[in-house]
N, C-alpha and C positions, 0 to 999 in steps of 0.2 A: 504494500500498498503506499502509495506517496506521501509524502509530509504534507502536503497541501490537504490530501483528500482526510487524511487523518483529522486536520484541524477544525475541516469543515465539520466531517459527522461528529466531532465531538460538540458542536452546535446541539445538541440533542434537546429539546423541549418536553415536556409532559405538560398537559395543561386540563383542564375540566371542561367541556362543552356539555351543559346539563348535569347530569350524570355521567357522561361517558369521557372517560380521559380519553386524550389521544396522543401520541406519540408521532411528533415530527423528525423526519431527518432532511438536512437540506443538501442540496448537491449543485455543485457548479459547472460550468463548461468544460474545464480539465480534470472530471472526476470522472468515476465510472460508476454508470448507472448500475450495472451489473452487480458490484459491490456494494452498493445501498442497499439493494434489496436481499443480499445477504444479510446482512446488517438488522434489516427489518426482520428477515427471520430467524437472527437469533433473539431477538427480543420480544417474538411473538412465542417461543419457545418457556418462555417464563412470566409473559404478559398476555393478557387478555382485553388491551387496551387497542383500540382501533390505532390505526399507522397511517402516518400522510408522509409521502416521499415529495419533498417540495424542490423543482428546479428553478435555479436563477434563471434569468434571462438570459437569451443567448444560442450559438449554434454548435450543438455535438456531432460529432462526427463517429457514425457506430459501424464498426466492423465486424461485430459476431454478433447473433441475436441475441436481446435480452431474453431470458427465460426466466419466468413464473412455472414453480409446481405446486403440488398438493403441498408440498411443505409451507410455500408461501402464501395459502390459504385465510382470508379474516375468515370473519363470523357475521350473519346477518347485523347485529349491533354495532360489531367489531371491522369493519372492511380495510383492505389495502389499497389505498386510492396513491396514484402517482398524478402529479398535476403541477403547473408551475407556479412557481409564487406569485401572490396577487397583483396583476397588473403586469405582469414582465410576458414576453411573449418568448417561447422554446420551438426550437425547431430542429429535429433530430435529421440528419441527412445519412443517409444510405451508401455512403460513398465519398469520393475524396473531392476536397474542397480546392478548386484550381485557382490562381491566382491571376488576374489581366496581364500583369506584367513578364508572366511566363511566355506569355505568346509573342514569338517574334516572325518577322517576314522569312518567307521562306526564300534561301538562297539556292537550294539545289535547282540548278538549270534542267537539269534532266526531268525533275519532277515536273516543274512549270512548264516543257516544250510538251509535257501528253496532256495539258488540258484542254479541252475540247474550244471552250470560250477564252479567246485570247485577253479578253480586258481582266478577268479573272487571276491572272496571274498577279496584279499589284494588288490582289485584296486578301488572298490566300495566308494565312497564319498557321504558323506550326509550333507545337510545344513539345519537349522532350521528355514524356512521361517516366520514362526509365532513371532520369537524371532527379525524378522529383519521388523517387521510391516506387511508383507504382507500375505494377510489371503483372499483373493479373485484370485481364480482360476479358476473358471468355470468348466462348467462338459461335459463328455460326452455323445454322445447323437448320436443314429440312423439317418441315413440321406443316400440319396444318387440320382443317374440320377432318375427325375421326381418324389422323397422322400422325399424332402425338409421340413423339418418344418417351419412354419410361424415364422419369425424373430428368427431363430436359431441364436445363439452365439456361436461361436468355442470355446473351453478353452484354457487356457495359453497353452503355449508350450516352449523353450527353444531354443535360438540361442548363437551360440560363433563364433566371430571373422567374424559375418557377415552371419555363416551359420546354418539353422536348425540342430538340434539334433536330434536324433531317440528315439522317444517313446517306450520304451523295447520291442521287437519282435520276433517271430517266424515264421518262419526260418528267419536268419539274411539276409539284402537285396542281399549281394552276394556271399550266400550260393546256389549251384546247388543241391535242394534236390531230393534227391532219391523218393519223393512221388510227386515229377512233374514228371506226364506221358503224353506224349507227343502223345495223339489219340484223333482221333476225338468221343467226347462224343455221346453214344446211350444209349437210357434208357432199351434197352432189347439187351443183347448181340448177335450179327449177324454182317455177312460181311457187310463192307463199300459198298456202290454202288453210281453210279451217281455222282452229284457234289460234294458228302460227299469224293470220292476219290480225286478230286479237290483240295480242302480244306487242306487234309490230307498233300497233297504237301506243302502247307504252313507252315502247323505245322511240318513238317519233319524239315524246316530251323527254325522255331520259339526258342527262347531259354528265359527263364522266371524266371531267378536266383533269390531266396527268397521268391519263391511261391511253394503252393502244391495244388494238385485237389482233389476231393470227389470220391471215387470207387461207388456210386450208389446213389440215390436219395430215401430214404426210403417214405418220405412223402413231397408232394411238399409244403403243408399248403395251408392258405389263400391266395388270390391275392389280394395286397395293393391297386391295382387300382380299385379296386370293394368294398375292406372295407372303404377307404377314403369317397365314398358318404355317409357311415353311420357315419361318424365320429369315426372310429374306425381303429386302426394298425394293425389289424388282428393277426392271430393265424401263429406262425413262423414255416418252416418247418422243416426235420431231414434230415440228410445226415450221410451215413458211408464213413470212411476212412479207410485206411491202414496203420494210427500210431495210437499210444496211448502215445503220448506227453503229453497229458494233465491232466494225472496222478500225474504231477509235479507241475500243477497249484492250487491254493488254492481258490480264491475268484474267481470262474467261472464268476457271472454274471457281474464282473469289464472288462471282457476281451472283446475285438470286432474284428469282422471277418472283412478285406479290401479285395473287390475283386469282380471276375465277377462270378456268380453262373447261369446265365439264359442266355439271349439273348446277343450278345457279346458287346452291347453298355451300358449294363444295372449293370452299377457301381454300387456298394451297400457297406455301412459302417453298418453293423448289428452286434447288442449287442447279445452273448452267454447267453442261460436260462438254458442251463442244458447240460453235459455230462454223456456217460455209457461207462465208459474204458472198462468194459469186453464185449462189443457188439462193442465198437469202433464208438459210434455214438455221435454226436453234433445236439443240437435242439437249433434252435436262437429263439430271443425273439418279432420279427418281420416279418410280411408276407412279402416277398419279391413283386416286381412291379407285376408282372404276375403269380406268383408261382415260386418257386424253381426249376430250373430245367427243364421250362417251355418255349415253342416256337419253332419258326421255324428256329431261328437263334442261336442254343446251340451249340457251336463248340469246346471251350477247356477252362473248368472251372480252374480259378485259384484264389489262396487267399492266405493270411497268417494272423497272429491273434496279437494284439496288446495291448498295458498296461498290461504287465504282467512283476511283479515283478521279478520272479525267475528266466526271461530270460536274466536278466543283463550282459551280457558277453562280448560285445566288445565298444572301445572307441566310445563315442559321445552317449550312450544310457542313458536315463533317463527314470526315474518313479516318478509320484508326489502320496505321501500318502496323498490324500484329508481330510482325518477325522484326520492326525496328524499335517498336515501342513510341512510336511517332503518333499525335493525333493533328490532324489537318483542321483548321475550319474556316469559313468565310466568315465574322462575326455578324451577328443581329446588331440593330441599335443600340439596344438596350445592353451591351456587351459588359460596358465597364462596370456597370451598377451591378450584377450580377445577382445573384451568387451562382456561379460557375459549379455545375457537378457533374463528376463523371461517376455513373450509379455504379457499384462494384459490389454491393452487400449481394450475396447468392443464396441468403437464405432470409424467414420472416425476420423483420426488426422486430417486430415484439413476439414470443410466442407463448401462449399459455394455454401450459398442459396438465389438465385436470385440476386446476387451481380455482378455488370458489371465493365468489364474494369478493372481488377485484373490481378494482373503478380506474378507467384511464380517464382524463378529463383536462379537457383544454389544450393539447397536444398537437402540433405540426410534425407529421413525418413525410418527408420528401425523401424518394428517389429509391430505389433497389430493383434488384433482378428478380426475385420472387414476390413476396406478399409482403401486403404492409404489416397486418396482424392477423395471425394465426390462432383461434382456440379451438384446442381440441380436448374434447372430453370436460370441458369447465363448466361451471353451473353459477348464476348470479353475477355475472360480468356484464359489468356497464362501459361502452365506450362512448363519450359525451361529450358534444362542442369539440371536436375534432377535425383536421383537414389531414386527410389521407391523398398524398398524390404522387403518379410517376412512377408506381409500383409495377413491374411488367407482369408478375401473373395473374395479379390481381389486388385490392384495396384489403378486403377484410374476409376472410372464411371462418365461419363460426358452427364448428359443431358439439351440440351439448343442450345444457336446460338453462331457462331462463337469462340468455345472452341478449342484451339489447344494443342497437347502436342507434344513438339518439343524436338529434341536433347538429350532424356532422356534415361538412363537405367531403366528398370522393370523386376524385377527377383524375384526366390523366393518366390511369390505369392501361395496362396491355391485354389483361383480360376481363374479369367481369370486377364489378363494383364492392357488392357482398353477394356473398354464399352461404344461405343458412340450411344446416342440415340438425337433426336429432331427432326426438321422439321416439314410441316404440312402436312397430305394425304391429305387434301380435296383441298389444291390451290398449294401444289407441290414445294412450299416455300421451299427453300433449309436451313437444319442447319448451312450448310456450316463448321461444324467441322471435322478437322484434325488429323491425326498420322501422324507425319512425321519425318523421320532421328532419331527413336527409335531404339535401338536394346531391346527385349521382349523375355526373355527364362525362362525356368527351373520353368513355371507356373503349376497349376491344380494338386497340391499334396493332395490337400483337398477334391476336387470335381472332380474326374479323368474322368468324362463323359462330352464332349462337352462344356468346359467351355475353350475355347480358348486363347492366345495371344491377337487376338483384336477381338470382340464380337460385330456386328453392327445389330444397328433396325432404323427405320423411314426414311428420306427424304434427301439426299444431305450431304451425307460423303465421305474423301475421305483417304487413307491410303496408303503412299508412303515412299520409299526410307528407309525402315525400316528391319532390321535382326532378322526374328523370327524364333524361332529353340528350340529344346528340350523340349517339352510338350507332354503330355500323350495321346493327341488325334489331334484335329484341332490346325491350326497355326491362322486361321481366319476364323469365322462363319457368315456367312450373312444373315439373316433372316427378314421377314416382310420389305420389302426395296424397295426404289425408289432411282434411280439416284446416283448410289455409283460407285465410282473408284478405285480400287486398283491396282497400278502399282508402278513399279521401286522396287519392293522388294524383296527380298533374302529370300527364306523360305526353310527350312532344316531339317533333321537330327528330323524328327518326322512322327506316332506317337510313341512314346515311351512304350506304354501301351498296345494300343489296337491295335491288329496285324491283325482284321480282319472287321472292320466299316470304315466306312467313308472316308475323302479325307482332304490333309493337307488345302484347301480352300473349304470350305462346304458351299453349297445355299440351303436353304429350304423356299421357296417362291411360291410353286403350290399352296396351298390352296388361296391363294390370288392372281388369275391371273392378276391382273393389277399392280403387284410387277413389274416395269419393268425399263430400265436405267442402268441395272448393267454390269459395262466393267472390264474386269480383262485383263490388257494391260500391256506388257514388265516386266515379272517379272521373277525370276530365280530359279526354284522350282529345288531342287537336294537332292538325296540320303533319298527318300521319301517311304518306303516298302509298299505302298499302293497308291491308288487314289492319282494324285496334285489334279485337279479342279473337285468339284463333285457338279454340279445341281441336287440334288437328288427328287425323289417326285412331279413330273410334275414341276420343276422349268421351268419360261418360259423366253425366248428372252434374255438369256445369251450370250453376247459377250467377246471372248475369242479370244486375237490376238497378236504376237509379243513375246510371253513368250519363254522360253527356261526351257525346262525338259529334266534333266539328272539323269540315275538311278533314275527312278519313276516308281513304280508299280511292280505287280509282276504276273506271270504265271496264275496264278487262276482268270481269269478276273478282274485284278486290271492294269487298263491303265494308262496313261498321262491326259486325260479328259475321265470321264464320265457322261453324258447326262442320267439320269435316268428316262426315261416316257415322259421330258419335251418336248417342241417342240418350234419354232421359235427360236432356239440359232445358233448361227456362230462361228465355231472355224476355225480359219483361219491365213496362216502366222507365225504358231507357228515353232520351231525348238526340236526336240525329240530326244534325242540321249542316246544310250542304256534302252532303255523303251522296254517293252516286247510288249506292244502294243499302240498305238497312239491315238485310240479314240474308245470308244466303246456307242451305242446307245441302252440303254437297256429299258426293258418293264416292265413297274408297273403292277400288275394286273387289271383287269377292274373292280374296284367293283364302285357300286354307290354312295355310302359314298360322294365319292369326288364331285357328283353335288349337295351336302348340299352346298358346299362351292362355287361352280363355278356359280352356277344359282345366287347367288348375286351379282357375277359380268358381269352377263348377263342383268340382271334385272335392273342394276345400270347407265351399258354404252349401251346395244345393242340396235338394232334399230334407231341407228343413235344418241344416245344420247349423247355419247362420243364427239361428235363436238361441245357440249356446256359445256365442262369440259377442266381441263388445260389436262387432261389424251389424247386427239388428237395427241398431240405431238409423240405417239409413234405406229410409223406403223404397226408393229407385234403384237399391243393387236388388233387392227384392223382387222386384219388377224385373229385373234384368235375368235375375235368375229363373224365373216363369217362361223364359224363351224355353221354344223347341227346334224350331226350324231355322235352318241355317239363315233364312232370309230376313229373319226375324232379328238376327246380328247384325247381317249387312246392310239391313235397310231398318234402322229402327226410326220409332217417333220420337221427337221432341217438340216442344212448345214456345211457340213465339206471340206475345200477345200484347196491348195494350201500351204499344212503343208509338212516339210521338215522332211522325218525320217532316222535316221541312227543308225544301232544297230551292230556295229563288235563285241560286244563279250557277248551281251545278247540274248536268244532265242525269237523268236518271239510267240507268241499265234496260234497254227495254225488255229485258225479258223478266224485270223484275216489276213491272208497273201493274196495276196503278198503287200498290201498297208498299213497293221497295222490297219485298219478300220475294225472293229467288229458292225454289224449291225443286233441287233434282233428285230427290229419292222418292217422290210421291206420295210420302208417309209423313210430311208435316202437317202438325195441326197450328195452322196463323189463323189469330180472329183478332177481330179489335184493334187494330192496327189503322193509325190516323193519319194519312198524307194529306198535313196542312196546306190550302190554297193560298193562304197568307199568313201574316206574322201572329202565329198562336198564342203571344202574349207574354213574350219575355219581356224584362224589364229595359235592357237596352242591347240588342241584335248587332247594331252598328260597333258599339263597343265592347262586343260581346262578352257582354253580361248576361247570363243565359238563365236566371233567373227565373221562374215564371211569375207572374203577378196572381193575388189571390184571386182576382176575375178573371184568369184565362180561359180562352175559350176551350183549351186542351181538359179541363175540371168538367165539362156539362159533354164536349163531345165523348169523352172516354170516361165514364163513371167507375170511380176506384182509383185513377190515376191520384200518384201521390207525391206531392212537392217535390221538387229537386233539390238537394243540398248543397247548392253551387255553392254558397259564400265559405262553405265548411271545406271544400277542395284544396288541395295544394297545400304549401307549406302553412305552417302556422306562424301567428305574429309575435307569439314568446315562445321561448323553449319549453318543452315538457319539462316534466319533473322525473325526478330518476323513478 
């Protein structure tokens, strides 16, 4: 222990707060927070006092996980709290703080001559990381949706002023490339037909700056999904492109392709193996999930290239020469203000392992190659009024009981914002975990498919009063769950990347038909260019009511609510404004493979066995168990009723007229839905206040329609308590 740390820790205060004594340990930026935790642990062994570890204001560089275990647990009346000293700002950095004066103009003429843009030669700076003791940068590696290598640790990355910088790329993110051709991809040249024409209508409205596409798939390569079973990555495919930009790039195998090459949700990050400039072909190093350019949902392939030193040309772009330990950067405007952080921490910044009654309050956690906070097996853990930013794997993963993430801001994460897990499927005992009054945004830059702002697994979770926006795919994903409530949230302005798949709130519980008790109520969905709420793939028994959908969906079968194959769902008392369609009942193919899942549920709960289980509380599951014929499973009945639909400026999908409901199953129970011809009674539709006046016409037109709780949706004006 350093002398300074010893002196600081000697300032231990015990005082009474009411009848509860509190023991305080104060820590400074030059001290070890982990040692303070150990000191608190020693004190806990002899005392039942509440303990507060108070951090003095400043910047803390964290090189290893801060770990709390069961031995650090507090008690309900005497928790362990880690927080700043009142009024002081504390930032924990999971990386190395670089000084602006370390960056020098590049003198290496050979490197400068490689730059494609000559004017960049006078703008690029370089820092010798090794000279400052920084030698660990990690490695780039292929990964992607359903292709994540086990235990992958992302490489180091650079942020300045809290904003992640751009790994040198082509095209630049804000450039509309002439090589991004907006047409529905077809393996062979022919006229579009059927649904392809409908998809093309979406494509005509899409813009993807910073992306290019391929002209033809020369060789689809192997299927990664098949090769994985053999323990192989498989042979990469080959594409032909209409550009020869590759002629400027020297180290081809250091370059990565970031994009969608096959079905619209199959995002990939693949390494280049070789290029043929004359033929304008690019061969990838690893197989794609189902083969390159393969599948029924190939719509608009798009991608860009990263980690190319020759393409340094824009403020904020950087490149790390790992062999020489050199970091090249074109500095952004706020460069000197900093902080300049090279994220190097390769494990969760804070790891809570089976600890109880822990409170993290008022901290700023910034930068890391893994998670911001990992709670595994913890209970009664509070993360309150924290800012968590720039962690590649995600912001918070919370698996346990009574874990609450509240009044916090989570942003800039490469993966999810928050992942909730816990609860008992056997007993249906709830986890009691919550995400409440949090803003979660700008997530999913390292894994762009199906890693949402909030991801939910398990039993008994709640997401409420959050503002979730600006992500590449989903805002919330619910999967393999029971008894989940999502209420009073504002969800908007996403997906920013995937234009043809998924919904803002995506539910996938279909293989496990006993996943019930999922309620989506009193949320405000707006400015979403795809589906709002999407129970997909035979998700069962979802309840959707009291929500407002404004400017949600597109004409190509993207409604405010889409139940795709599932049944026993109820959608009622919702308001849809300027949506092309209120609701669609979709139809999944009648594939026998589903019964490999469903028969497990029937065997477990059928023939009255459900009555001896906690699942007897679900009437809709009992209805499902009464089904006999396969068609009853494949074409079940759902219910959509008492919804208000008003679309003064957005055209309605022709197949959904006049009530905004489209039934592809021919089994939908749809009634008492009102397509209002005029303003149905909003307080201020121009100002987007969708509160209904007490005398609104909808209450006469739809008897039993309940007032919409619009004023309660979104972030709260005051923080919620513990």
